[in-house]
C-alpha positions in Angstrom: 152.7 74.1 127.1 153.9 70.5 126.8 153.9 70.1 130.6 150.3 71.4 130.8 149.2 68.9 128.1 150.9 66.0 129.9 149.2 67.0 133.2 145.8 67.4 131.5 146.2 63.9 129.9 147.2 62.4 133.3 144.1 63.8 134.9 141.7 62.4 132.2 143.4 59.1 131.4 141.2 56.3 132.7 142.0 54.5 135.9 141.6 50.7 135.6 140.1 48.6 138.4 140.0 44.8 138.0 137.6 42.6 140.0 139.0 39.2 140.6 137.1 36.1 139.3 134.1 35.2 141.4 131.0 33.0 141.3 127.9 34.6 139.9 125.5 36.2 142.3 122.6 33.8 143.2 119.3 35.4 142.2 120.5 38.6 143.7 121.8 42.1 143.1 125.4 42.2 144.4 127.7 45.2 144.7 130.8 44.6 142.5 132.3 48.1 142.6 132.0 50.9 145.2 132.0 54.5 143.9 133.0 57.5 145.9 132.2 60.9 144.4 131.2 61.2 140.7 133.0 59.2 138.0 132.8 58.8 134.3 132.8 55.0 133.4 134.5 54.7 130.0 134.6 50.9 129.8 133.2 47.8 131.5 134.3 44.4 130.3 133.7 41.0 131.7 135.0 37.5 131.0 133.6 34.1 131.9 136.1 32.2 134.1 133.9 29.3 135.0 131.3 27.9 132.5 127.8 29.2 133.2 125.2 26.6 134.0 123.0 25.5 131.1 119.8 27.0 132.5 118.1 30.4 132.1 120.7 32.9 133.5 120.3 36.6 132.9 122.9 39.2 133.9 122.1 43.0 134.4 124.2 46.0 135.7 122.5 48.3 138.1 123.7 51.7 139.4 122.8 51.9 143.1 123.4 55.5 144.2 123.8 56.5 147.8 121.1 59.1 147.2 118.2 58.3 144.9 116.8 55.2 143.2 118.5 52.4 141.5 119.0 52.7 137.7 119.2 49.5 135.6 121.9 50.2 133.1 121.4 47.1 131.0 117.7 46.6 131.3 117.4 44.0 128.5 119.7 41.7 130.4 122.2 39.2 129.0 121.3 35.6 128.4 124.5 34.0 129.8 123.0 30.5 129.7 125.8 28.0 129.1 128.5 30.6 128.2 131.9 29.0 128.1 135.2 30.0 129.6 136.7 32.9 127.7 133.4 34.4 126.6 133.6 38.2 126.7 130.9 40.7 127.7 130.9 44.4 126.9 128.6 47.2 128.1 127.8 49.7 125.4 127.0 52.6 127.8 123.6 53.2 126.3 121.0 53.1 129.1 118.5 50.3 128.8 120.6 48.4 126.4 121.8 44.8 126.8 125.2 43.5 127.6 127.0 42.5 124.3 128.4 39.0 124.3 131.1 37.4 122.1 132.0 33.7 122.6 135.0 34.2 120.3 136.9 36.3 122.8 136.8 39.4 120.6 134.7 42.5 121.1 134.4 45.2 118.5 134.6 48.8 119.5 130.9 49.2 118.9 130.3 46.6 121.6 132.2 48.6 124.2 131.3 51.8 126.0 130.1 54.5 123.7 131.9 57.9 124.1 131.9 59.6 126.4 130.6 56.8 128.7 128.3 56.8 131.8 128.4 59.3 134.6 127.7 57.7 138.0 127.3 59.2 141.4 128.5 57.8 144.7 127.1 54.4 145.6 127.7 51.0 144.1 127.6 49.3 140.7 125.9 46.0 141.1 125.6 42.9 139.0 122.2 41.3 139.2 121.1 37.8 138.2 117.6 36.4 137.9 118.6 32.7 138.5 120.8 30.7 140.9 123.3 29.3 138.4 126.8 28.1 138.7 129.5 29.9 136.8 132.0 32.7 137.3 133.2 35.9 135.8 135.8 38.6 136.2 135.2 42.3 135.4 137.4 45.2 134.5 136.2 48.9 134.7 137.9 52.0 133.3 136.9 55.3 134.8 137.8 59.0 135.0 137.3 60.7 138.4 135.2 63.9 138.0 135.9 65.2 141.6 139.3 65.4 143.3 138.5 62.5 145.7 136.4 60.3 143.4 137.4 56.6 143.3 136.1 53.2 142.1 137.2 50.1 144.1 136.0 46.6 144.2 133.2 46.0 146.6 
């Protein structure tokens, strides 16, 4: 029984993928993660690594499936204008919500992915900006594969 519980936990424990710090996309939708199969996203957290330019800069996450139409996960967008190094971003997991932001470097559990998370099909998870602004972020995603060969890797 104990062995079965350990095996079950190992199969449902989130896998962590970190995307290295990079400059913001420039008025574009850019693939940040590639998804194979179906996965359950349990957490998506970002951090500003280079201060964002002090001009209107909005960030959105878009699910771009291989089959079907794009779905904007964070339709309200995040006003990242002038965000400083160390600012944290959290995605709540509620479709059409905004990305939560905390300049203090602390995110509350309510500002992170709601249980059980977001189910995404094969394709890419894209970060979209609506301005060409300087600045950089790094992102970490936690996921659980739903199919035996499902993966998430950096794009």
